[in-house]
N, C-alpha and C positions, 0 to 999 in steps of 0.2 A: 319397602320396595326391595326387590332382589337385584342387586347390582353385580351379581356374579358374571364374570367375563368368560364367555365360551367362544368368542370370536377368534381368539389367537390360534385355535387349532383348525378352524375352518376357512379363514381368510387367507389370501396369498401372503406369503412371508417376504418381508423386505430383506433381501440377501445380498444385494450388490454392494461390494465394499469399495469405498472411495479411497483415492490416494491421499498421502499426506499433503497438506495444503500450504504450509509455511506462512501462517497468519499470525495476527495478534493472538495472545493466549486464549484458546477456546477449543473445547473438545467436540469433535464432529461425530455424527452418527452414520449408520449404514442404511442404505436404501435399496429396493429392488424394482424391477420393471413390472409395473401394473398398467394395463391398458385403460386409461381414463381420459376423458376429454373435459377440459376446463376452459371456460370463456368468461372474461370480465368485460362487459360490453357497455361502456358509457358511464356518465356521471350519475345516472339514476335520477329519481324524482324526489320531491319533498314528501316526507312521511307525515301522514295525518296524525294529529295528537291523539285521536280516539281510535287509532288503528288497533284491531283486536290482536292480543298476544296469545301465543301458544307456547307452553313450557313443557319440555320433555320430562316425564315423570316415571319412566321405567328404566330398567337396565338395557339389555339387548332387546330390540324391538323393531317394528316396521313403521316407517314414516306415515304410510297411508292408512293408518288405523287410529280411530278416534280414542281408543283406550290408552294410547301411548302418550296422550297430551292432556294437560289441564288448560282451560281457556275461559275467557269471559264472553265468548261468542254464544249467542242464543242458538238453540237447536232449530234451525229453520225448516227442518224436514218433518217436524211433528208440531202441528198447530196447538196441541194441548199443552205444550211446554213453553209457549212463547213468554210466559211470565218468568222464565229463567229458573226453572227448578233444576237444581244441580247438587252434586255431592261435594261436601267440604274437602279441601285438599290443603295439606301443609306444604309450604314452600320456603326456600331460604329467605331469611330476613332482608338480604341486600340484593335481591333480584330486581333489576330495573325494569319494571313492567307495570302496565295498568290492569293487571289481572285481578279480578275480584277474589275474595278469600274462598269462595265456593267454586263453582264453575268446573264441571267435568264434562267433556264433550260428549255429544250424542252421536248418532249415525252421521258419518261423513265429516265430522268436525275435526279436521287436521289442517295444518297450514297449507292452503292450496290456492290462495288468491293474492293478487298483487298488492292488496292493502292489509296483509296479515304478516305478523312477525313470528319467526320460529326461533325460540330461545333454548339453548342447551346449557343447563346450570348444574347438572350432576357432577359431583366431585368423585368420579369413579372411572373405571375402564369399561367401555361398552361399545356396541356396534349398532348403528342406525342403518337399516336397509330400505332402499326404495323398492316399492312394488308397482309403481306407476309414475309417470312424469308429472312434475309439479312446477307451477310458477307461484312464487310467494313474494312478499314485500321485502323482507330482509332476513338474514340468517346470521345469528350472533351466538358465539360460543363464550359464555360468561359464568363459569364456575366461580364460587365465592373467593374472596381474598384468603390467602394462606392455605389454599387447597390446590389439588392437582387433578387433572382430567386427561384421559387418553381416549379420543373418540375416533372410531373408524367409520367413515361415511362410505357405505357401499352403494354405489349408483346402480348396480345390478342391471346395466344396459339401459337405464332410463335417463331422463333429463331433469336436472334441478336448476331452476332459473330465478334466483333472487333479483327483484327489480331495483332494490335499493342497496344498502350497505351489506358487506360480507366481512365480519370482524371476528378476530380470534384473540382471546385473553384480554377482556375489557376491565377486569377487576385488578386493582393494585395489589401486588403480591401473589397473584394467582399464576398457575402454570398450566398451560393448555396445549396439547399436541393433537393435531388432526391429520389422519392418514386418509387420502382420497383413493379408493380402490374400486374395482369393477369386477364382480363375480359373474356378470352376465355371459352367456355363451359366445356372443360376438364381441365382447369387450368394447362396446360403442357408447358407453355412458358419457354424459356431458354435464359439466357444471358451467353455467353461463351467469356471470355476475355483471349487472349493469352499473353498479356504483363503484366507488373506490375501495378496493380490497385493502384492509389494514390488518396487519398481523403484529401483535404486541401493542395493543392500544394503551393499556396501563400496566398489564402484567407481561409474562413471558410466554409468547406464542410461537409455535413451530408448525409448519405445514409442509407435507411431502407430496409431490406428485411427479409423474414421469411420462405422461402422454396427453395429447390433446392440445387445446389452445386456451390461453388466458388473454382475452382481448376486451379491454374495457373502454374502447373508443377514445373519448377525450378525457378520460379520468386518469388516475395515477395509482401507483402501487407504493404504499408506505409501510416501511418496516421499522417499528419502534416509535411510538408517539405517547403523548399524555404524561402521566405521572409514573416514571420508572418503567416505561414500556420498552420491551425488547422483542424483536421479531426475527424469525428465521424462515426463509422460503427456499426449498430445494426444487429446482427445475431440472429434471434428469431424463435423458433418453432422446433419441433422434426424432421421436414423434411429439416431443414436448415443445410448445411455443408459448412465449410470454410476449404479448403485444399490448403494452399499456397505452401506446399512441400519445402519451403525454409524458408525465414525469415519473422517474424512479428515484425514490429517496430511501437510502439505507441509513437508518439513524435519523429519523425525521422529527425534529423539535421535541425530543424528550425533556421533560421538565426537571427530572432528577439526575440528569447526566448518566443514565445507565450505560453499560458497556455490552458489546457482543451481538448487535443486530447483524444479520448476514443474509446475502443473496448468493446462492450457489447455482451456476449454470454449468451442467456437466454432461458427459457421455453423449455428445452430439446434439444436445438441446439448443434452442434458439431463443434469444431475447432481443427485443427491439424497443428503443425509446426515442420518440421524435421531439420531445420537449426537454424540460429541465432534468438534468442528470446530476445527482449528488450522492457521494459516498461520504458520510460523516456529518451531514447537516440536513436541515429542512429550510423552509423559507424564513424562519425566525430565530433559529438557535442551532448550535453545533452539538455534536456528540463525540464520544471517544471509543476507540477500539472496535469500530465497525468494519466489516469485511465484505468485499464482493469478489467472487472467485469465478473465473472462466477457465475450464479445465477439461481435458480428455475429449478434444475435438468439438467442443461447444463453441457457439458464436454469440457475441454481444454486439449489436449494431446501434449506434446513436446517430443523431442528425441535428443537434441543436447545441451550439456553444454558448458560453463556455461550459465544458464538461469538467466537473470539479471533484477532486479527491481532497476533502478538507471542508472549508467553510465557503458556502455560497448562500448567503442569507440576506434578504432585503429589508428585514426589520430588526437587525441586531441592536440590542441595547445591553448595557452592563449594569442594569438596575439590580440584577441578582448577584452582583459581586464579580462579574467577569464571565465572558463567554469562553467556554472550553471546547476545543476541537483538535484533538491530537490522536496519533497512533491509529489512524484509519488507513486501511490497506486495500488496494485493488490488485489482485494477483491474476496473471495470465500464464499458463504453463501447459505442458503436455498436449500440444496441438490446439490449444484454445486460441480464439481470435477475438480481439476487441477492435472492431471497425469504428473509429471515431466519427466517420461520416458516411452517409449513403449517397448524398449528392455532391456537394463541394466540401473541401477540407474545413474542419472546425477547430477552434481553439480549445486547449485543455489547460487546467491549472491544478497544480499540486500545492496545497496550502490555502492561504486566505485570498480569495479572488479579489476582494476589495483592495488588497495591497497593490494590485496591478491595474486598478480601476475597472475591473471586469464585472463587478457586482453593482446592483442598482443602488446600493447604499455606500456611503463612505466608510472608511475604517473607523471602528468604534473607538471611543476615548474613555479609559485607556484601551489600547488595541487588544483584540481578542488573542487568547493564547492558542496559537494554531501551529503546532510543531509535530514532527515525527510522522507526518502523513506520507504515504509511500505508494508509488506505482512500481510494482515488481514484475518483471518479465523474465521468466525462467526458461529453461531449455525447451525448445520447440514452441514457445509462446510467441504470438505475433500481435503487434499493435500497429494499425494503419490509420490513415486519414486525418492526422493531426496537422494543423497549419502551424501555429506557434504553440509550443508547450512551455508554459511558464512554471518555474520551480521557485517557490518562495523560500526565504531564508529558513534554515533548520528543517526543511522538508526534502524528500529524496526521490530521485528516479534511480531504480536499480535494474540495470540491464544485465541479466546474469545468464547469458548464453542464448537469449532469444533475439528477436528482430523488432526494431522500433522504427517506424516511418513517420517522422515529424519534420516538416520543412525547416523549422528552426526550433532549437531548444534554447530558451532564454533562462540560463541557469544562475539564480541568485542563492541557491541552496547547495545541494550535493548531487552529483551523478556518479554512481558506482557502476563500473561497466566493463563487460567484455561481451562480444556479440556484434550485431550489425545495427548501426544507426544510419538510416537513409535520410540524409539531410545535413544541415550544418549545426554547429554548436557554438554558442557564445557564453563564455564563463566570465562572470562579472566579479568585481572586487568583493572579497570575502567568501566567494563560492569556491567549491572544490570539484575537480574532475579526478576521481580515483580509478585508475585503470587496474583491473585484476589480471595483470600480465601473467601470473603464475597459472591461471585457470584457462585462459584462452585469449584470442586476439580481438581487439576492438577495431572495427572498421567504421570510419565516418566518411560518408560518400561525398559531401559537398563543402568541406571546409571547417576550420577550427580557429576561433579567436579567443585568446587568453589575455585579459587586460592586466594592468598593474594591480598587484595585491590579490589576484586570483591564485589558486593553488592547484598544482598538478602533483598527485601522489602516485608513485609507481612502485611496483614490487619487482625486485631484482633477485635472481636466483638461478638455480639449475634449470627449472622449467620457466621459460620466459617467451613471451610473444610480443612483438613490436606492435604499436598502434599505427594503423594505416589511414592516411588521408587520401581518399580514393579519387576516382576519375570524374566525378561531377555528375551531370544530369543523367538520369536513368529512369526507366519505367519499371515498376514492380506492382503486380496485381492491379493494373489499370490506373495507378496513381502516379502522375508525373511529378518528379522531384526536381525542382529548380534549385540552384545554389550559386554561391559566389566563387567557388573553386579557389579560395584563398586560405592562407595559413599564417596566422599572426600570433606571436608570443611577445608580449611587451612587459618585461620585468615581472613575470609571474614567479611565484615561489615554488621551488621544487623540493618535495619531501621524498625521501627514499626509505623503503622498507625492505629488509632482508627476508625473502621468502624461502631461504635455504640454499646454501651453496653459492652465495654471491661472489666470492673470491675465485670461483672456478673459471671465470671469464675475465677477459681484459677489456671488453667493450660490449655495449648494448645499443641496439638501434631503438632509440626512444620513439621515433616516428619514421615511417616510410611514406613519402608523399609522391603523388603521381607526377612524373616528369613532364607531362603535357599541361601542367597547370600554367595558365598564362600569367604574365606579370600583372601587378596591380593589387590594390588592397580592397578594403570594404568602403572605399570612397568616402562618402559623407559620414559613415559610421566611425571611421578611424582617422582619415585624413593623413595617413602616413606615407612616407616615401617607400618605394618598392624596388625590388631587384628582379633580375631575369629568372630567378628560380621559382617565382610565384610565392615566395615567402615575404610577408609584409612586416617590416620593422621588427626583425627578430633580434631584439636587444637582449634576449636570453632570460635566464632564471637567476633568482637570488636564493641564497642559502635558506633552507628550511630545516626541519628536524630530520635526524637520521636514526633509524632503528638498526644501525649497523655498527661494526667495529670502528672505533675512532682511528684505527691504523689504516683506514681505506680513504683514498682521495679520488676526486672525480673532476673531469673536464668535459664541458659540452662542446661538441665539434659540429659545425655546420658546413664544413668545407667540401664534403662529399655530396655531389649532386643527387637529389632524391632522398637524402637521409638526414636526420638529426641524430647524432650519436652521443652516447655517454661513455667516455673513456675512463676506465677504472685503473687507479694507481694504488699500489700497496705501499704505504709509507713505512720506512724502516726506522724504528724508534731506537736510537743508539747515540752514545757519545762518540763523536768523530775525532776530537782532539782535546788535550789538556796541555796548554802552552804557558811556560814560565816567561814572564816579561823581565826587561832589564831592571825594573824597579821592584822586583820580587812579587808583583801581582801575578795571579794565575787566571788565564782566560779559558773557560770551559765552553766548548762548542758541541752542539748535538742536533740531530734531525728528528723530526716527528710530525704528526699530523696537525693541520690547522684546526682551530676551534677547540683545542685542548689546553687546560691550565696545568702548568708545570711548577715545580719547586726544586731548587738545587739543594742537595743534602751532602753532608761531609762527616767523616769520622777520622779519628787519629789512628794511625797504624803502629805496629810494633817495630822494633829495630830489625827483625828478621823478615820483614815483608808481609806479615800477616795482619789481618784486621777482623773485627767482629761485625757481623751484619746486624747485630742487635743494638749497636750504638750509633747508628746514623741519625743525624738530627738536621732539621731544616736550617739552612743558612740564608735563605731568601724568603720573601713573601711570594704571593702568587705572580707568576709570569704568564700572562694570557697571550696566546698566539692568535693573530687576527683570524676572523671567521670567514673572510671572503677575499678573493683576489679580484683583479680588474677584468671587466668584460665578461665573456662567457665561461671563464675558467673558475670552477668551484674546487675549493680544497686542493690547491695545486701543490701536492706533496712531492718530495719531502720538503717541509719547511726547515729553515736553518735558524737556530736560536743560539745566543751567546750570553754568558754571564762572567763578569770579572770579579774574582775573589781577592779583595785588597790584602796584599802582603801574605797571600796564601802560601807562598814558597818559604816563608820563615817558620812554619810550623815544624816542630821536631818530635819524633824522628821522621814522621811521614804524615801525609794527609791524603785521604781517599775521597773520591766524589762519586755521586750517582744522581740521576734525575728521577723525581717521583711525579707521576701523573695524578693530579688531585682528582679524587672521586673514582679512580680506577682500581 
């Protein structure tokens, strides 16, 4: 058979270059605008066991030609051959088919009936061109294990309508890439699939298309299944629509925990999911390093919670040694929109849904490993329609210049943020809110509550933007945002990072809050006393880590209406006095920052007032300065420390002192 590829010079070229996507490690490809219509319509019907199989046996060829296929179908157009006279054909050993070893089609024998399967098994680069519209049973791309195939399916203005499954890369270890193009003069070709499209069944499958509709009724779109399955689907272009009307699963139950399944919705394309929405898992198992990208003006709309980035599985067991579900990413950027709801707001979970009781099964024993899953909203990216957004421990929401509208963020993990959050945020014990103050301002519209042992990490430096707790209820894109309009900090931990030029300022506004915030707290949530500033139980911060000079001290100030400020004090590290006592003891007094360990050193001097810097030696053990003062004052510098050198004045001819900061 001649598998020479001539299609690459005659078919449209994929030239559209996509932007960088900031994902789990994975190299993306380039795609161009080709006018194609694709429709995935419904769950399909049961395939009869004796369904005739058609196997593609040429390189480039035409679908509607019998000589392109080998089959076990009788030639019903010639009564003289009803005894199935046919030519022997050699086929790959591992083709899953009921094809007889002979069987070469006669006139009209190509897959064109709802009870016939069309199989593409060639490990080659070739083009299949439609010369007429066809309805067939199923359409499967299954080149053999450890082989690669690149298939261009040219609809040529016609309609291809598989009634059952449409599957790509069904063999373990195989690599299959399918380009859907249309060289017809009107570019009105259509692919309608009634079953559940599955890309990466056991191998690595990739499908590109950028116009038309994928609409499979009550079915689902599954990327990455079976043994080591890995699937990628690119939906690109303003005329491209993905409407599974049921579930979308990116990384759906792979048995070997493969990595890198991905759905990309880009360049104004549209995707809609009305039922289960999962990035990183299927109904029975989790996956790792899967990605969903909404970018360049595209829209993803969902309408059934909980929508999960991580693990949402109803049949999780640890019989395989543990369920893994980590480093799955949903990225929205560049004008992309993820609308989490079409009707009413829906819940969203980043991490293990069972941890919050959102899954139909309880948490596995031992618990699933479900960490590093991320919702990332970058510049000009928008996420709307979330009711409660749950962030499980060791999982992240990263708001990096975009806008997030979630009525409540229940943060047990990490939120790294600058941009706009329309709603309120509750940061629980062990969780962190890290504000990227050096990059931009974080605005929270409806309140912030930081409980004991939660962490606020701020960046202080020349480029600095205060966090704003804004004015409360507002309407954005038709979604009303309710809120508590309260601000609570209850012994949270404050970590400070130096983003460059910290000492150039004497104060920073940690928070600017709306002065029309009414008094009161979160009521039953907190049960704390309130004050007229709308700040509830602001018992302040406790000392955390400092990525700054130890010579800098800080005090949190809540006295200015509408602000919570951090006052910066530069501690002067110096000896302030050396005093001889009546009993010849010597008292050394010095100032320096809190939280620093000191030792007193001494050396003997010469009679003429000189001394050697190389002969100083410790005369004390560690002197540890307290790490925190009372109330809201942190590192209230300068601290004053003293040490008494017994009979130090009796040393002859002289004694010189200095203070060493241990570890500096």
